[in-house]
C-alpha positions as CSV (number, residue, x, y, z in Angstrom):
1,M,-29.1,104.1,40.4
2,P,-25.5,102.9,40.0
3,Q,-23.5,104.4,37.3
4,N,-23.3,101.2,35.2
5,Q,-27.1,100.9,35.2
6,T,-27.4,104.6,34.2
7,R,-25.0,104.0,31.3
8,A,-26.9,100.9,30.2
9,S,-30.2,102.7,30.4
10,A,-28.8,105.6,28.3
11,A,-27.4,103.1,25.8
12,L,-30.7,101.3,25.5
13,R,-32.5,104.6,24.9
14,T,-30.0,105.6,22.2
15,D,-30.5,102.2,20.5
16,L,-34.2,102.5,20.6
17,L,-34.1,106.1,19.2
18,L,-31.8,104.8,16.4
19,V,-34.3,101.9,15.7
20,V,-37.2,104.4,15.5
21,F,-35.2,106.8,13.3
22,L,-34.2,104.0,10.9
23,I,-37.7,102.5,10.6
24,A,-39.1,106.0,10.0
25,L,-36.4,106.8,7.4
26,D,-37.1,103.5,5.6
27,A,-40.9,103.7,5.7
28,V,-41.0,107.3,4.5
29,A,-38.4,106.6,1.7
30,R,-40.5,103.7,0.4
31,I,-43.7,105.8,0.3
32,L,-42.2,109.0,-1.2
33,P,-41.4,109.0,-4.9
34,H,-37.9,107.6,-5.5
35,A,-35.8,106.0,-8.2
36,P,-36.6,102.2,-8.5
37,G,-34.5,100.3,-6.0
38,F,-32.8,103.4,-4.6
39,L,-33.9,102.9,-1.0
40,P,-32.2,102.9,2.5
41,V,-33.9,99.8,3.8
42,A,-31.1,97.3,3.2
43,A,-28.4,99.7,4.2
44,S,-30.2,100.7,7.4
45,A,-30.5,97.0,8.3
46,L,-26.8,96.5,7.8
47,F,-26.0,99.6,9.8
48,A,-28.4,98.5,12.6
49,G,-26.8,95.1,12.8
50,R,-23.3,96.6,13.0
51,M,-24.1,99.5,15.4
52,L,-26.9,98.5,17.8
53,R,-25.8,97.3,21.2
54,I,-28.6,94.7,21.1
55,P,-28.0,93.2,17.7
56,G,-31.4,91.4,17.6
57,L,-33.1,94.8,17.3
58,A,-31.5,95.1,13.9
59,L,-34.0,92.5,12.5
60,V,-36.8,94.7,13.6
61,V,-35.6,97.7,11.5
62,P,-36.3,96.4,8.0
63,V,-39.2,94.2,8.9
64,A,-41.1,97.0,10.7
65,A,-40.3,99.5,8.0
66,M,-41.7,97.1,5.4
67,A,-44.7,96.2,7.5
68,L,-45.6,99.9,8.0
69,S,-45.1,101.0,4.4
70,S,-46.3,97.9,2.4
71,P,-50.0,98.4,3.0
72,L,-49.8,101.9,1.5
73,L,-48.0,100.6,-1.6
74,G,-50.6,98.1,-2.8
75,A,-51.1,94.4,-2.6
76,E,-48.6,91.8,-3.5
77,D,-48.8,88.1,-3.2
78,W,-48.1,87.2,0.5
79,R,-45.6,84.6,-0.5
80,V,-43.6,87.1,-2.5
81,L,-43.8,89.6,0.3
82,L,-42.6,86.9,2.8
83,V,-39.5,86.2,0.7
84,V,-38.9,90.0,0.3
85,Y,-39.1,90.4,4.1
86,V,-36.7,87.6,4.7
87,A,-34.3,88.8,2.0
88,I,-34.4,92.4,3.3
89,A,-33.5,91.1,6.8
90,V,-30.3,89.4,5.5
91,P,-28.3,92.7,5.8
92,A,-29.1,92.9,9.5
93,V,-27.5,89.5,10.0
94,A,-24.6,90.6,7.8
95,G,-24.2,93.7,10.0
96,M,-24.1,91.5,13.1
97,W,-21.3,89.5,11.4
98,L,-19.5,92.8,10.7
99,R,-19.2,93.5,14.4
100,K,-16.3,91.0,14.5
101,H,-14.9,92.0,11.1
102,S,-14.6,95.7,10.7
103,G,-13.4,97.8,7.7
104,A,-14.9,99.7,4.9
105,A,-14.0,97.1,2.2
106,L,-15.8,94.3,4.1
107,T,-18.8,96.6,4.7
108,V,-19.0,97.4,1.0
109,A,-18.6,93.7,0.1
110,A,-21.3,92.7,2.6
111,M,-23.7,95.3,1.2
112,V,-23.1,94.2,-2.4
113,A,-23.6,90.5,-1.4
114,C,-26.8,91.4,0.4
115,S,-28.0,93.4,-2.7
116,L,-27.4,90.3,-4.9
117,I,-29.1,88.0,-2.5
118,F,-32.1,90.3,-2.4
119,F,-32.1,90.4,-6.3
120,A,-31.9,86.6,-6.6
121,A,-34.5,85.8,-3.9
122,S,-37.1,88.5,-4.7
123,N,-37.1,87.7,-8.4
124,F,-37.1,84.0,-7.8
125,A,-40.2,84.6,-5.7
126,V,-41.9,86.6,-8.4
127,W,-41.2,83.8,-10.8
128,A,-42.3,81.1,-8.5
129,F,-45.5,82.7,-7.0
130,S,-46.9,84.7,-9.9
131,D,-48.2,84.0,-13.4
132,M,-46.0,86.7,-15.0
133,Y,-43.6,84.1,-16.3
134,A,-43.8,80.4,-17.3
135,H,-42.7,78.1,-14.6
136,T,-39.9,76.8,-16.6
137,M,-36.1,77.5,-16.8
138,S,-36.9,79.8,-19.7
139,G,-39.4,81.6,-17.6
140,L,-37.0,82.0,-14.7
141,T,-34.4,83.3,-17.1
142,Q,-36.9,85.8,-18.5
143,C,-37.7,86.9,-15.0
144,Y,-34.1,87.6,-14.1
145,V,-33.4,89.3,-17.4
146,A,-36.4,91.6,-17.0
147,A,-35.2,92.6,-13.6
148,L,-31.6,93.3,-14.6
149,P,-32.3,97.1,-15.3
150,F,-33.1,97.4,-11.6
151,L,-30.1,95.6,-10.2
152,D,-27.5,98.4,-10.7
153,K,-29.9,100.9,-9.1
154,T,-30.5,98.6,-6.1
155,V,-26.7,98.1,-5.7
156,M,-26.0,101.8,-6.1
157,G,-28.8,102.8,-3.7
158,D,-27.6,100.3,-1.1
159,L,-24.0,101.5,-1.4
160,F,-25.1,105.2,-1.3
161,W,-27.2,104.7,1.8
162,T,-24.5,102.6,3.4
163,A,-22.1,105.5,2.9
164,V,-24.6,108.0,4.3
165,L,-25.3,106.0,7.4
166,F,-21.8,104.8,8.2
167,G,-20.3,108.1,7.1
168,G,-22.8,110.0,9.2
169,A,-22.0,107.8,12.3
170,W,-18.3,108.4,11.7
171,L,-18.8,112.2,11.5
172,V,-20.9,112.2,14.7
173,Q,-18.2,110.2,16.6
174,N,-15.4,112.3,15.3
175,A,-17.1,115.7,15.3
176,P,-15.4,117.0,18.5
177,S,-11.9,116.2,17.3
178,L,-12.7,117.5,13.8
179,A,-14.0,120.8,15.4
180,R,-10.8,121.1,17.5
181,R,-8.7,120.7,14.4
182,A,-10.6,123.4,12.6
183,L,-10.0,126.0,15.3
């Protein structure tokens, strides 16, 4: 096998292992007890979109994690779940965009924007597809106000997990040079 094919094969294996790891992390985190909204799903989608050599695989990460864990968490209206799945895939697309625009500030801004999009979309879906709130502007306002206590936890969780994933990748990439400096 030529050297380029060997490298490509190794890169694909690495990407697939990362996809499996991120899906497992997300699914387990959703199932285990956690603070509301403090989950790695959006951050891992952003990370996958930015880091995977085959960017389209990034969309698989949040959708597969949600599909694997949702049945264990109880039934939701399929329309709400559909909106949640689409909204949680937005960070993967943002990560693909970040491939051309690097930097910590842009990564943080992208993650916060994705958190806000998720908040807006998922709560709109709850209002639109459930009977919890009147289907009026007042009901929509009540829905968003009721969800506000979770917004900061979602943003903080997304930023925390973004720092863990991107910081971990940076450490792995720079470990040899850091080890040499320590000697």
